[in-house]
C-alpha positions, 0 to 999 in steps of 0.5 A: 499500500502506498504512504498517500493510501495509508494517511488516507483510509479508514480507521478501519483498514488502518489498524487492520494493516497495522495489527499484524505488526504488533498485536498491541491495540493501545499501539495500534491506536497510537500508530493509526491515530499519528496518521498521516506520517510523511514518509515510511521513516517517520512511521518507523519511527512512530512504531519503535515509540508508540504507546509508551512501554509494554504491560506484561499482559500486553507483551504476553498476548502479542507474543502468541502471534510469534513463534518459536525461533527456528519453527516455521509458522503455519497457516495464510494469516499475514503475521505468519508470513512476516514470521517466516519471511522473517526467520529467513536466515534460521537454517536446519543445520541451528535448528538443534542447539534452537531448539535447546536454548528456545528450551532453555529460555522458556524455563527459565522466562515462562515465554517463547523467546523473541529476537528481530530474527530479520537480517539476523545469522542463526549464531547471531540469534543464539549469542543474543538467547545466550546474553539475555539467559542472563537478564531478570525478568524485569529486565527480559520484559524491557528487551521483549517490549524493545524486540516487539519495537523493532519487529512492527517497523521493519513489518510497519515498513515493509507493507507501506511504500512510498511514491515512486517505490518498486511494489 
């Protein structure tokens, strides 16, 4: 969708476009109500700051739309398609290490390990997982919130184009 179209569509249509990026209602409201945007970069910037700090309940709700790192997202939803593209750098040779890391992370934090996978190799993702295992629950909630925002910014930038961009 072109930026001018996003800026002009009805609120409910804009919500439907934004929701697969990050399913946190007050974040969605902030992004949609922040229109019009001057550029895709402005939307990405808003995605990184909108809605202030997420609550634990908001994080857990948003995580429900994310598969484990290294597992292919199932289904035909927009969220699943995003996840499959974002995890393209995770190869089968890392599957065992990722599965073990996911298990350790989930045992400690009782939630799925989430990281912005786009642009990262499996080795980088594993290194970040090991680093984050040293976090407290409170520290990890902050990190997850930031990772959700980074993922959302990339997803929005991918869904909205500037005029003259290739389709």
